[in-house]
C-alpha positions as CSV (number, residue, x, y, z in Angstrom):
1,M,-1.2,17.2,19.1
2,T,-4.3,15.4,20.1
3,P,-5.3,12.1,18.3
4,P,-7.8,12.3,15.8
5,Q,-11.7,11.5,17.1
6,Y,-11.8,8.0,15.9
7,C,-8.8,7.5,17.9
8,T,-10.9,7.4,21.2
9,L,-12.9,4.4,20.2
10,R,-12.4,1.7,22.9
11,L,-10.7,-1.1,20.8
12,T,-11.3,-4.1,23.1
13,P,-14.9,-5.8,24.0
14,P,-15.8,-6.0,27.6
15,V,-14.3,-9.4,28.1
16,S,-11.1,-10.3,29.9
17,Y,-8.0,-11.2,27.8
18,S,-7.5,-14.5,29.8
19,T,-11.2,-15.6,29.3
20,Y,-10.8,-15.0,25.7
21,I,-7.8,-16.9,25.2
22,A,-9.0,-20.0,27.1
23,R,-11.9,-20.2,24.6
24,M,-9.6,-20.2,21.5
25,S,-8.4,-23.7,20.3
26,R,-5.2,-24.0,18.0
27,L,-6.5,-23.7,14.5
28,L,-4.2,-25.1,12.0
29,R,-4.1,-23.9,8.4
30,Y,-2.4,-25.7,5.4
31,Y,-1.7,-23.8,2.3
32,E,0.2,-25.0,-1.0
33,P,2.6,-22.9,-2.8
34,G,1.0,-20.8,-5.4
35,Q,-2.6,-21.1,-4.0
36,T,-5.0,-18.0,-3.8
37,V,-7.0,-17.5,-0.9
38,F,-10.0,-15.6,0.1
39,I,-9.5,-13.6,3.2
40,T,-11.7,-11.7,5.5
41,C,-10.1,-9.7,8.6
42,V,-12.2,-8.0,11.3
43,T,-11.1,-5.4,13.8
44,A,-11.4,-6.1,17.6
45,G,-15.1,-5.3,18.8
46,R,-15.7,-4.4,15.0
47,K,-14.6,-0.8,15.7
48,P,-14.8,1.1,12.7
49,I,-11.2,2.5,12.0
50,L,-10.5,1.1,8.8
51,T,-11.8,3.6,6.3
52,E,-10.3,6.4,8.4
53,N,-6.9,4.6,8.0
54,T,-6.8,3.5,4.6
55,R,-3.4,4.6,3.9
56,L,-1.9,2.9,7.3
57,L,-3.8,-0.4,6.0
58,L,-2.5,-0.3,2.5
59,R,1.1,0.4,3.5
60,A,0.8,-2.4,5.8
61,T,-0.5,-4.6,3.1
62,I,2.5,-3.6,0.9
63,T,4.8,-4.5,3.6
64,A,3.3,-7.9,4.0
65,L,3.0,-8.7,0.5
66,R,6.4,-7.8,-0.3
67,S,7.9,-9.8,2.6
68,S,6.6,-13.0,1.0
69,R,6.5,-12.2,-2.8
70,S,2.7,-12.3,-2.8
71,G,0.0,-10.4,-4.6
72,T,-3.8,-9.0,-4.5
73,V,-6.2,-10.3,-7.0
74,A,-9.2,-8.2,-5.4
75,W,-9.7,-6.2,-2.1
76,T,-12.0,-4.0,-0.6
77,I,-11.7,-2.1,2.9
78,L,-14.9,-1.3,5.1
79,P,-15.3,0.4,8.2
80,D,-14.6,-2.5,10.5
81,H,-13.2,-5.2,8.1
82,F,-11.6,-6.1,4.9
83,H,-11.7,-8.9,2.2
84,A,-8.9,-9.8,-0.1
85,V,-8.1,-12.5,-2.4
86,I,-4.5,-12.9,-2.3
87,R,-2.1,-15.2,-4.6
88,S,1.0,-16.3,-2.5
89,P,3.8,-18.3,-4.4
90,D,5.2,-19.6,-1.4
91,G,1.8,-20.6,0.1
92,D,2.6,-18.7,3.5
93,I,-0.5,-16.8,4.1
94,P,-0.2,-16.7,8.0
95,R,3.0,-14.8,7.7
96,V,1.4,-12.6,5.2
97,M,-1.6,-12.1,7.6
98,Q,0.6,-11.9,10.6
99,T,2.9,-9.0,9.2
100,L,-0.2,-7.2,7.9
101,K,-1.8,-7.2,11.2
102,R,1.3,-6.5,13.1
103,V,2.5,-3.6,10.8
104,F,-0.9,-1.7,10.8
105,A,-1.6,-2.3,14.7
106,Y,2.0,-0.9,15.4
107,R,1.4,2.3,13.2
108,F,-2.3,2.8,14.4
109,R,-1.2,2.5,18.0
110,L,1.3,5.1,17.4
111,L,-0.8,7.4,15.5
112,C,-3.8,7.3,18.0
113,R,-1.9,6.5,21.1
114,S,-3.9,3.6,22.0
115,K,-3.5,0.3,23.6
116,G,-4.8,-3.2,23.3
117,P,-6.0,-5.3,20.4
118,V,-6.7,-3.6,17.0
119,W,-7.6,-7.0,15.2
120,Q,-9.6,-10.1,16.4
121,R,-7.1,-12.7,16.9
122,R,-7.9,-14.8,14.0
123,Y,-8.8,-14.1,10.3
124,W,-11.4,-16.0,8.1
125,D,-9.9,-17.8,5.0
126,H,-11.1,-19.9,2.1
127,I,-8.8,-21.7,-0.3
128,I,-10.1,-21.0,-4.0
129,R,-10.3,-24.2,-5.9
130,N,-11.1,-23.3,-9.6
131,D,-11.7,-20.4,-11.7
132,E,-15.5,-20.2,-11.1
133,D,-14.7,-20.1,-7.2
134,L,-12.2,-17.3,-8.1
135,E,-14.9,-15.2,-9.7
136,R,-17.5,-15.8,-7.1
137,C,-15.0,-14.6,-4.3
138,V,-13.7,-11.3,-6.6
139,D,-17.5,-10.8,-6.9
140,Y,-18.2,-11.0,-3.3
141,V,-15.3,-8.8,-2.4
142,H,-16.4,-6.0,-4.8
143,Y,-20.1,-6.3,-3.9
144,N,-19.6,-6.1,-0.1
145,P,-19.8,-2.5,0.2
146,V,-23.1,-2.7,-1.5
147,K,-24.4,-5.6,0.8
148,H,-23.6,-3.5,3.9
149,G,-25.3,-0.3,2.4
150,Y,-22.6,1.9,2.2
151,V,-23.1,2.5,-1.8
152,N,-25.8,1.3,-4.1
153,A,-23.2,0.0,-6.9
154,P,-19.7,-1.6,-6.5
155,E,-17.9,0.8,-8.7
156,K,-18.9,3.8,-6.2
157,W,-16.9,2.4,-3.3
158,K,-13.8,4.2,-3.1
159,W,-11.7,1.7,-1.3
160,S,-11.9,-1.4,-3.4
161,S,-10.0,-2.7,-6.5
162,F,-13.4,-2.8,-8.5
163,K,-12.5,-0.1,-10.8
164,T,-9.1,-1.3,-11.7
165,I,-10.3,-4.7,-12.6
166,Y,-13.3,-3.2,-14.4
167,S,-11.2,-1.0,-16.3
168,N,-9.0,-3.9,-17.4
169,G,-12.2,-5.7,-18.7
170,Y,-12.3,-8.4,-16.3
171,T,-15.6,-8.0,-14.8
172,E,-19.1,-6.7,-15.5
173,S,-20.6,-3.8,-14.0
174,G,-22.8,-4.9,-11.2
175,A,-20.8,-8.0,-10.6
176,G,-21.6,-9.8,-7.3
177,L,-25.3,-9.2,-7.0
178,W,-26.0,-13.0,-7.8
179,V,-23.4,-14.0,-5.0
180,M,-26.0,-12.9,-2.5
181,N,-29.1,-13.2,-4.3
182,E,-28.5,-17.0,-5.1
183,N,-26.2,-18.3,-2.2
184,G,-26.7,-15.9,0.8
185,A,-23.2,-16.2,1.7
186,D,-21.9,-14.7,4.7
187,W,-17.9,-15.4,4.0
188,G,-16.4,-14.8,7.4
189,E,-18.4,-11.7,8.5
C-alpha cells in the first residue's frame, strides 16, 4: 500500500536542525490550576496536513486531554494549524500540548511513512483573564477559517466547534467578525 499523496509533502523547512536549535531560547511558561488558555499550534514548514488527518488529530487531542483531565471550550482545525481554548484543572498545559503533538506525530509518521518534524517546536499561548477575553478568544477560534478565506461564514467550516456551541445558544451567527475588524489580531499565526 502506498502512502496517500499528501504524505509526500516535505515536512521540514530548508534549515539545519542544529541551526534551528541554536536560535531557540528556553521559554518558561507558568500556568495556574483551573486556568483557561488559548492555544495556536502550527505544523513544521506550515505544511497543510491537518485537515486531511483530522481523525488522527482529534484522537491525539482526546488522548492528551484525558491524560490531564482537561477539556476544550472551543477549537478549529485548519490545513496547517489549529486553535483551541483549553481548560485545565491541574494547569499542566505543557503536558497536554506535548502529549498531543507527540501522539499525532507518531501516528502521522506511521501512516505516511515519513521522518522529520511534524510540528513547529513551540506553540503560541494566551492565558485567558476574564469572561470578555474568553468570548474574544472563542470568537477568534471560530472566525479563523473565514479570515483565511476557506469559507464565508464560521458555521460552514466542518472542522470547528462552532456548530456545537451555536446550537447550545452560547454565541450568535457571524460571531468573530469584530475580532478582526476592531483588533486586527494575529494571535500566533
